[in-house]
C-alpha positions in Angstrom: 2.7 -24.7 11.6 -0.1 -24.6 9.1 -2.0 -21.9 7.2 -5.8 -21.8 7.3 -8.6 -19.4 6.7 -9.5 -16.9 9.4 -11.8 -18.1 12.1 -13.8 -15.7 14.3 -12.0 -17.1 17.4 -8.7 -15.8 15.9 -9.8 -12.1 16.1 -8.9 -11.5 19.8 -5.4 -12.9 19.4 -4.8 -11.0 16.1 -6.0 -7.8 17.8 -3.5 -8.5 20.6 -0.7 -9.0 18.0 -1.9 -5.8 16.1 -1.8 -3.7 19.3 1.9 -3.3 18.9 1.6 -1.7 15.5 0.9 1.8 14.4 -1.7 1.3 11.7 -5.5 0.6 11.7 -6.7 -3.0 12.3 -7.8 -4.4 9.0 -11.5 -4.0 8.3 -11.6 -7.2 6.2 -9.9 -9.5 8.7 -12.4 -12.3 7.8 -10.7 -12.6 4.4 -7.2 -13.1 5.8 -5.2 -16.3 5.9 -3.8 -17.2 9.3 -0.7 -19.2 10.3 -1.2 -21.1 13.4 1.3 -23.0 15.6 1.0 -26.8 16.4 -1.6 -26.0 19.1 -3.8 -24.0 16.6 -2.8 -20.6 18.1 -2.5 -17.8 15.5 1.0 -16.4 15.2 0.6 -14.4 11.9 -2.0 -13.4 9.4 -2.0 -11.8 6.0 -4.6 -10.5 3.6 -5.1 -8.0 0.9 -7.3 -5.3 -0.5 -7.5 -3.9 -4.0 -6.2 -0.4 -4.3 -5.6 1.6 -7.4 -1.9 2.1 -8.4 -1.0 5.5 -9.8 1.8 5.8 -12.3 3.2 9.2 -13.3 5.1 9.8 -16.5 7.0 13.1 -16.3 9.7 14.8 -18.5 13.1 14.6 -16.8 15.6 17.3 -16.2 15.3 20.8 -17.6 12.9 20.0 -20.4 10.0 21.4 -18.4 10.4 24.1 -15.7 9.8 22.7 -12.2 6.9 25.1 -11.5 5.2 23.9 -14.7 5.7 20.3 -13.5 4.1 21.1 -10.1 1.1 22.8 -11.8 0.7 19.7 -14.1 0.8 17.4 -11.1 -1.8 19.6 -9.4 -4.1 19.2 -12.3 -3.5 15.4 -12.4 -3.9 15.1 -8.7 -7.4 16.7 -8.7 -8.5 14.8 -11.8 -7.5 11.4 -10.3 -8.9 12.3 -6.9 -12.3 13.0 -8.5 -12.2 10.0 -10.8 -11.2 7.5 -8.1 -13.0 9.1 -5.1 -16.3 7.5 -6.0 -15.0 3.9 -5.5 -11.8 4.1 -3.4 -10.6 5.6 -0.2 -6.9 5.6 -1.2 -4.6 5.1 -4.1 -0.9 4.2 -4.1 1.7 6.1 -6.1 5.1 4.6 -6.6 8.0 6.9 -7.3 11.2 5.7 -9.0 14.0 5.8 -6.5 15.9 8.5 -8.4 13.1 11.0 -8.0 11.8 9.9 -4.6 13.7 12.4 -2.3 13.2 15.6 -4.3 9.7 14.8 -5.5 8.3 13.1 -2.4 8.6 16.1 -0.1 6.7 18.3 -2.6 3.9 15.7 -2.9 3.7 15.7 0.9 3.8 19.5 1.4 1.6 20.6 -1.6 -0.9 17.7 -2.0 -1.0 16.2 1.5 0.3 12.8 0.2 1.9 10.8 2.9 4.8 8.4 2.8 4.0 4.9 3.8 5.8 1.6 4.0 8.5 0.6 1.6 7.0 -1.4 -1.2 8.1 -4.9 -2.4 7.0 -6.5 -5.6 6.2 -10.2 -5.8 5.5 -11.9 -9.2 2.3 -14.0 -8.9 2.0 -15.8 -12.3 4.5 -18.0 -13.9 7.2 -18.2 -11.2 7.4 -20.4 -8.2 8.1 -19.0 -4.8 11.0 -20.4 -2.9 10.1 -22.2 0.3 11.9 -21.3 3.5 
């Protein structure tokens, strides 16, 4: 196996692989890296896009009434939507695991946020990746 840049001839095979998934085919497929088998046939591809990350700092427990918190989130939601909307089509908000269940359903119901894939963090600088 080797990894190489995307080639236009890869697209049909990658679309075939993608057909089994339930998310849109990447718009920027030409920027992906592709793993090919010994015959040069694509078996996997990965790429990235830059997306803003939203961080929320919120008082815990009974310090602030839950309705006040939701009103504050509503104000922040609109402010960030207006600020980011000119340059981005989406933003990712990561919730700490302790608040994920209670808070997440309110974000979905009140602000039309949607839960997506579980997120993993990889450190890029200063640490070597382990080879498999």
